[in-house]
C-alpha atoms as a printed R data frame, in Angstrom:
    type eleno elety resid chain resno       x       y       z
1   ATOM     1    CA   MET     A     1 273.731 213.751 151.441
2   ATOM     2    CA   THR     A     2 273.744 214.918 155.028
3   ATOM     3    CA   HIS     A     3 271.550 213.682 157.866
4   ATOM     4    CA   ASP     A     4 270.449 216.156 160.501
5   ATOM     5    CA   THR     A     5 268.908 213.372 162.595
6   ATOM     6    CA   PRO     A     6 270.865 210.124 163.028
7   ATOM     7    CA   ALA     A     7 268.978 206.979 162.018
8   ATOM     8    CA   TYR     A     8 271.161 204.600 164.039
9   ATOM     9    CA   GLY     A     9 273.312 204.583 167.145
10  ATOM    10    CA   LEU     A    10 270.179 205.351 169.148
11  ATOM    11    CA   TRP     A    11 270.888 202.865 171.912
12  ATOM    12    CA   LEU     A    12 268.453 204.454 174.329
13  ATOM    13    CA   LEU     A    13 265.668 203.676 171.841
14  ATOM    14    CA   VAL     A    14 266.942 200.103 171.621
15  ATOM    15    CA   ILE     A    15 266.636 199.752 175.386
16  ATOM    16    CA   ILE     A    16 263.271 201.506 175.624
17  ATOM    17    CA   ASN     A    17 261.593 199.619 172.784
18  ATOM    18    CA   THR     A    18 262.929 196.256 173.917
19  ATOM    19    CA   ALA     A    19 261.844 196.928 177.497
20  ATOM    20    CA   VAL     A    20 258.364 198.092 176.475
21  ATOM    21    CA   PHE     A    21 257.603 195.030 174.360
22  ATOM    22    CA   VAL     A    22 259.214 192.602 176.815
23  ATOM    23    CA   ILE     A    23 257.246 194.047 179.742
24  ATOM    24    CA   PHE     A    24 254.095 194.068 177.626
25  ATOM    25    CA   ALA     A    25 254.566 190.388 176.776
26  ATOM    26    CA   PHE     A    26 255.436 189.551 180.388
27  ATOM    27    CA   SER     A    27 252.198 191.117 181.609
28  ATOM    28    CA   PHE     A    28 250.267 188.770 179.307
29  ATOM    29    CA   THR     A    29 252.181 185.565 180.051
30  ATOM    30    CA   HIS     A    30 253.488 185.694 183.637
31  ATOM    31    CA   PRO     A    31 256.077 182.930 183.148
32  ATOM    32    CA   ARG     A    32 256.440 180.642 186.142
33  ATOM    33    CA   THR     A    33 257.991 177.328 185.107
34  ATOM    34    CA   ALA     A    34 261.391 176.793 183.498
35  ATOM    35    CA   ARG     A    35 259.578 176.036 180.244
36  ATOM    36    CA   ASP     A    36 257.685 179.324 180.458
37  ATOM    37    CA   TRP     A    37 260.909 181.239 181.023
38  ATOM    38    CA   ARG     A    38 262.629 179.512 178.074
39  ATOM    39    CA   SER     A    39 259.856 180.504 175.676
40  ATOM    40    CA   PHE     A    40 259.701 184.028 177.082
41  ATOM    41    CA   GLY     A    41 263.495 184.387 177.054
42  ATOM    42    CA   ALA     A    42 263.714 183.294 173.416
43  ATOM    43    CA   PHE     A    43 261.045 185.820 172.461
44  ATOM    44    CA   SER     A    44 262.883 188.555 174.383
45  ATOM    45    CA   GLY     A    45 266.118 187.686 172.569
46  ATOM    46    CA   PHE     A    46 264.340 188.039 169.237
47  ATOM    47    CA   LEU     A    47 263.098 191.497 170.222
48  ATOM    48    CA   LEU     A    48 266.550 192.603 171.380
49  ATOM    49    CA   ALA     A    49 268.124 191.477 168.091
50  ATOM    50    CA   LEU     A    50 265.387 193.250 166.145
51  ATOM    51    CA   PHE     A    51 265.559 196.607 167.898
52  ATOM    52    CA   THR     A    52 269.373 196.555 167.954
53  ATOM    53    CA   GLU     A    53 269.338 196.610 164.150
54  ATOM    54    CA   MET     A    54 266.349 198.917 163.952
55  ATOM    55    CA   TYR     A    55 267.881 201.681 166.061
56  ATOM    56    CA   GLY     A    56 271.395 200.643 167.087
57  ATOM    57    CA   PHE     A    57 273.606 199.176 164.373
58  ATOM    58    CA   PRO     A    58 272.129 198.082 160.984
59  ATOM    59    CA   LEU     A    59 274.143 194.891 160.599
60  ATOM    60    CA   THR     A    60 271.974 193.541 157.777
61  ATOM    61    CA   LEU     A    61 272.244 196.748 155.747
62  ATOM    62    CA   TYR     A    62 276.005 196.790 156.381
63  ATOM    63    CA   LEU     A    63 276.456 193.219 155.158
64  ATOM    64    CA   LEU     A    64 274.217 193.776 152.128
65  ATOM    65    CA   SER     A    65 275.429 197.291 151.372
66  ATOM    66    CA   GLY     A    66 277.479 196.269 148.333
67  ATOM    67    CA   TRP     A    67 274.639 194.356 146.712
68  ATOM    68    CA   LEU     A    68 272.012 196.934 147.631
69  ATOM    69    CA   GLY     A    69 274.195 199.805 146.442
70  ATOM    70    CA   SER     A    70 274.743 198.195 143.021
71  ATOM    71    CA   ARG     A    71 271.121 197.166 142.530
72  ATOM    72    CA   TYR     A    72 269.565 200.323 143.967
73  ATOM    73    CA   PRO     A    73 272.080 203.108 143.244
74  ATOM    74    CA   GLY     A    74 269.786 205.830 144.566
75  ATOM    75    CA   LEU     A    75 269.135 204.089 147.874
76  ATOM    76    CA   ASP     A    76 270.258 205.966 150.971
77  ATOM    77    CA   LEU     A    77 271.556 203.173 153.182
78  ATOM    78    CA   PHE     A    78 271.932 205.547 156.118
79  ATOM    79    CA   SER     A    79 268.245 206.398 156.266
80  ATOM    80    CA   HIS     A    80 265.876 204.629 158.627
81  ATOM    81    CA   GLU     A    81 263.490 203.825 155.779
82  ATOM    82    CA   SER     A    82 266.130 201.591 154.157
83  ATOM    83    CA   GLY     A    83 265.682 199.108 156.977
84  ATOM    84    CA   HIS     A    84 262.230 198.288 155.580
85  ATOM    85    CA   LEU     A    85 263.873 195.909 153.125
86  ATOM    86    CA   TRP     A    86 260.703 194.312 151.763
87  ATOM    87    CA   HIS     A    87 259.544 197.778 150.719
88  ATOM    88    CA   THR     A    88 262.785 198.313 148.797
89  ATOM    89    CA   LEU     A    89 263.049 194.816 147.317
90  ATOM    90    CA   LEU     A    90 259.466 194.891 146.061
91  ATOM    91    CA   GLY     A    91 260.080 198.232 144.332
92  ATOM    92    CA   TRP     A    92 257.445 200.115 146.278
93  ATOM    93    CA   THR     A    93 257.610 203.880 146.656
94  ATOM    94    CA   GLY     A    94 256.257 206.239 149.276
95  ATOM    95    CA   ASN     A    95 256.287 205.948 153.038
96  ATOM    96    CA   PRO     A    96 257.093 202.315 153.977
97  ATOM    97    CA   HIS     A    97 255.014 202.636 157.159
98  ATOM    98    CA   PHE     A    98 251.875 202.672 155.008
99  ATOM    99    CA   ASP     A    99 252.673 199.909 152.544
100 ATOM   100    CA   PRO     A   100 250.538 196.712 152.588
101 ATOM   101    CA   LEU     A   101 253.155 194.561 154.326
102 ATOM   102    CA   HIS     A   102 253.672 197.089 157.101
103 ATOM   103    CA   ILE     A   103 249.936 197.328 157.706
104 ATOM   104    CA   LEU     A   104 249.694 193.516 157.720
105 ATOM   105    CA   SER     A   105 252.629 193.347 160.134
106 ATOM   106    CA   ASN     A   106 250.819 195.643 162.562
107 ATOM   107    CA   LEU     A   107 247.755 193.388 162.412
108 ATOM   108    CA   PHE     A   108 249.910 190.354 163.197
109 ATOM   109    CA   ILE     A   109 251.658 192.099 166.095
110 ATOM   110    CA   VAL     A   110 248.469 193.474 167.648
111 ATOM   111    CA   GLY     A   111 246.655 190.194 167.030
112 ATOM   112    CA   GLY     A   112 249.481 188.252 168.647
113 ATOM   113    CA   PHE     A   113 249.353 190.346 171.804
114 ATOM   114    CA   ILE     A   114 245.565 190.023 171.920
115 ATOM   115    CA   MET     A   115 245.978 186.252 171.702
116 ATOM   116    CA   LEU     A   116 248.495 186.264 174.548
117 ATOM   117    CA   ALA     A   117 246.155 188.289 176.739
118 ATOM   118    CA   SER     A   118 243.086 186.205 175.928
119 ATOM   119    CA   ALA     A   119 244.871 182.888 176.367
120 ATOM   120    CA   TRP     A   120 246.439 183.948 179.659
121 ATOM   121    CA   ARG     A   121 243.065 184.718 181.244
122 ATOM   122    CA   VAL     A   122 241.743 181.249 180.399
123 ATOM   123    CA   LEU     A   123 244.956 179.502 181.424
124 ATOM   124    CA   TYR     A   124 245.178 181.396 184.713
125 ATOM   125    CA   GLU     A   125 241.639 180.402 185.674
126 ATOM   126    CA   ALA     A   126 242.311 176.783 184.728
127 ATOM   127    CA   GLN     A   127 245.489 176.701 186.818
128 ATOM   128    CA   ARG     A   128 243.709 178.336 189.732
129 ATOM   129    CA   THR     A   129 240.958 175.705 189.739
130 ATOM   130    CA   ASN     A   130 243.245 172.818 188.691
131 ATOM   131    CA   THR     A   131 241.171 172.145 185.578
132 ATOM   132    CA   LEU     A   132 241.949 171.799 181.885
133 ATOM   133    CA   ALA     A   133 241.892 174.993 179.785
134 ATOM   134    CA   THR     A   134 239.358 174.301 177.018
135 ATOM   135    CA   THR     A   135 237.444 177.567 176.616
136 ATOM   136    CA   GLY     A   136 238.151 180.772 174.705
137 ATOM   137    CA   LEU     A   137 241.017 180.314 172.280
138 ATOM   138    CA   TYR     A   138 241.743 176.937 173.882
139 ATOM   139    CA   ALA     A   139 238.480 175.707 172.383
140 ATOM   140    CA   HIS     A   140 240.028 176.140 168.933
141 ATOM   141    CA   MET     A   141 243.734 175.359 169.441
142 ATOM   142    CA   ARG     A   142 245.806 173.736 172.158
143 ATOM   143    CA   HIS     A   143 248.653 176.271 172.228
144 ATOM   144    CA   PRO     A   144 247.349 179.803 171.572
145 ATOM   145    CA   GLN     A   145 250.117 181.449 173.601
146 ATOM   146    CA   TYR     A   146 252.854 179.956 171.428
147 ATOM   147    CA   VAL     A   147 250.875 180.947 168.331
148 ATOM   148    CA   GLY     A   148 250.666 184.480 169.717
149 ATOM   149    CA   PHE     A   149 254.456 184.662 170.095
150 ATOM   150    CA   ILE     A   150 254.918 183.368 166.541
151 ATOM   151    CA   LEU     A   151 252.466 185.899 165.082
152 ATOM   152    CA   ILE     A   152 254.252 188.780 166.810
153 ATOM   153    CA   MET     A   153 257.653 187.649 165.500
154 ATOM   154    CA   LEU     A   154 256.217 187.137 161.998
155 ATOM   155    CA   GLY     A   155 254.755 190.630 162.129
156 ATOM   156    CA   PHE     A   156 258.125 192.143 162.973
157 ATOM   157    CA   LEU     A   157 259.774 190.158 160.167
158 ATOM   158    CA   LEU     A   158 257.298 191.640 157.695
159 ATOM   159    CA   GLN     A   159 257.995 195.087 159.097
160 ATOM   160    CA   TRP     A   160 261.764 195.039 159.552
161 ATOM   161    CA   PRO     A   161 263.567 191.910 158.311
162 ATOM   162    CA   THR     A   162 267.141 191.290 159.427
163 ATOM   163    CA   LEU     A   163 269.490 188.417 158.698
164 ATOM   164    CA   LEU     A   164 269.720 187.524 162.391
165 ATOM   165    CA   THR     A   165 265.974 187.501 163.054
166 ATOM   166    CA   LEU     A   166 265.321 185.596 159.819
167 ATOM   167    CA   ILE     A   167 267.709 182.926 161.113
168 ATOM   168    CA   MET     A   168 266.240 183.024 164.605
169 ATOM   169    CA   PHE     A   169 262.610 182.735 163.504
170 ATOM   170    CA   PRO     A   170 262.556 179.082 162.304
171 ATOM   171    CA   ILE     A   171 264.752 178.085 165.249
172 ATOM   172    CA   LEU     A   172 262.338 179.688 167.721
173 ATOM   173    CA   VAL     A   173 259.289 178.195 165.988
174 ATOM   174    CA   THR     A   174 260.910 174.749 166.261
175 ATOM   175    CA   MET     A   175 261.664 175.400 169.919
176 ATOM   176    CA   TYR     A   176 258.047 176.406 170.607
177 ATOM   177    CA   VAL     A   177 256.774 173.231 168.910
178 ATOM   178    CA   GLN     A   178 259.118 171.100 171.022
179 ATOM   179    CA   LEU     A   179 258.084 172.918 174.211
180 ATOM   180    CA   ALA     A   180 254.436 172.384 173.293
181 ATOM   181    CA   ARG     A   181 255.004 168.656 172.817
182 ATOM   182    CA   ARG     A   182 256.703 168.324 176.198
183 ATOM   183    CA   GLU     A   183 253.922 170.363 177.776
184 ATOM   184    CA   GLU     A   184 251.329 168.028 176.270
185 ATOM   185    CA   GLN     A   185 253.019 164.994 177.793
186 ATOM   186    CA   GLU     A   186 252.908 166.587 181.229
187 ATOM   187    CA   VAL     A   187 249.250 167.587 180.894
188 ATOM   188    CA   LEU     A   188 248.372 164.117 179.589
189 ATOM   189    CA   GLU     A   189 249.930 162.571 182.676
190 ATOM   190    CA   GLU     A   190 247.916 164.915 184.895
191 ATOM   191    CA   PHE     A   191 244.507 164.792 183.183
192 ATOM   192    CA   GLY     A   192 244.664 161.453 181.377
193 ATOM   193    CA   ASP     A   193 241.701 160.595 179.142
194 ATOM   194    CA   VAL     A   194 240.177 164.059 179.568
195 ATOM   195    CA   TYR     A   195 243.132 165.648 177.838
196 ATOM   196    CA   ALA     A   196 243.396 162.810 175.307
197 ATOM   197    CA   ARG     A   197 239.806 163.470 174.151
198 ATOM   198    CA   TYR     A   198 240.470 167.219 174.040
199 ATOM   199    CA   ALA     A   199 243.683 166.761 172.008
200 ATOM   200    CA   ALA     A   200 241.961 164.378 169.608
201 ATOM   201    CA   THR     A   201 239.423 167.017 168.584
202 ATOM   202    CA   THR     A   202 241.411 170.253 168.989
203 ATOM   203    CA   PRO     A   203 244.291 171.229 166.640
204 ATOM   204    CA   ALA     A   204 247.612 172.154 168.201
205 ATOM   205    CA   PHE     A   205 248.364 175.400 166.363
206 ATOM   206    CA   VAL     A   206 246.041 175.993 163.379
207 ATOM   207    CA   PRO     A   207 242.442 176.440 164.573
208 ATOM   208    CA   ARG     A   208 239.278 174.965 163.154
209 ATOM   209    CA   TRP     A   209 236.828 177.758 163.905
210 ATOM   210    CA   HIS     A   210 233.733 175.682 163.139
211 ATOM   211    CA   ARG     A   211 234.329 173.680 166.289
212 ATOM   212    CA   THR     A   212 231.844 174.599 169.021
213 ATOM   213    CA   ARG     A   213 232.983 175.864 172.351
214 ATOM   214    CA   SER     A   214 230.284 173.923 174.158
215 ATOM   215    CA   GLN     A   215 231.785 170.504 173.457
216 ATOM   216    CA   GLU     A   216 232.403 168.650 176.704
217 ATOM   217    CA   PHE     A   217 235.563 166.813 177.593
């Protein structure tokens, strides 16, 4: 089978897609502290690894080519669609961009960026006035920005899984949890009992949506 249009080796697309998503995330987070830059840098590394395999060199397909070729003899490993591994492994047919997981992945990615934008507005105002961020998404969870990053990465894993990003994901989630814990200690030292009461009634990562935004701290 011949390919008129190459599916990989498109390094300009790697650069463009990585830059677009990194800049998009930067515009919603505006990292300032060393902790902010660590979380943002880890997220950027995840995106670079993802788009390198998506458009540059398909390392995962290369490493799994023997197994995939024996289990799916009609699979064209050189096509771009083959990178949608969940689509192949689940035995789905048709355009992988319209399968349920791909649609769900888009919801996660868009939702994650919306969370980053919404959380940043509240956090920026709180930092400007030297107050505690407890409104908007912060009324339902203590770390919506980290949750936003995790949702975006999870969305990309549903869309285009690779061995490297599958390894990176739990490591980055662990890193975000550790950063959140250190951040909480710093905020507790600054706001004392006010933050202690807020933390006692507000989950860290998984929201309880029945909680009212009007609760005072």
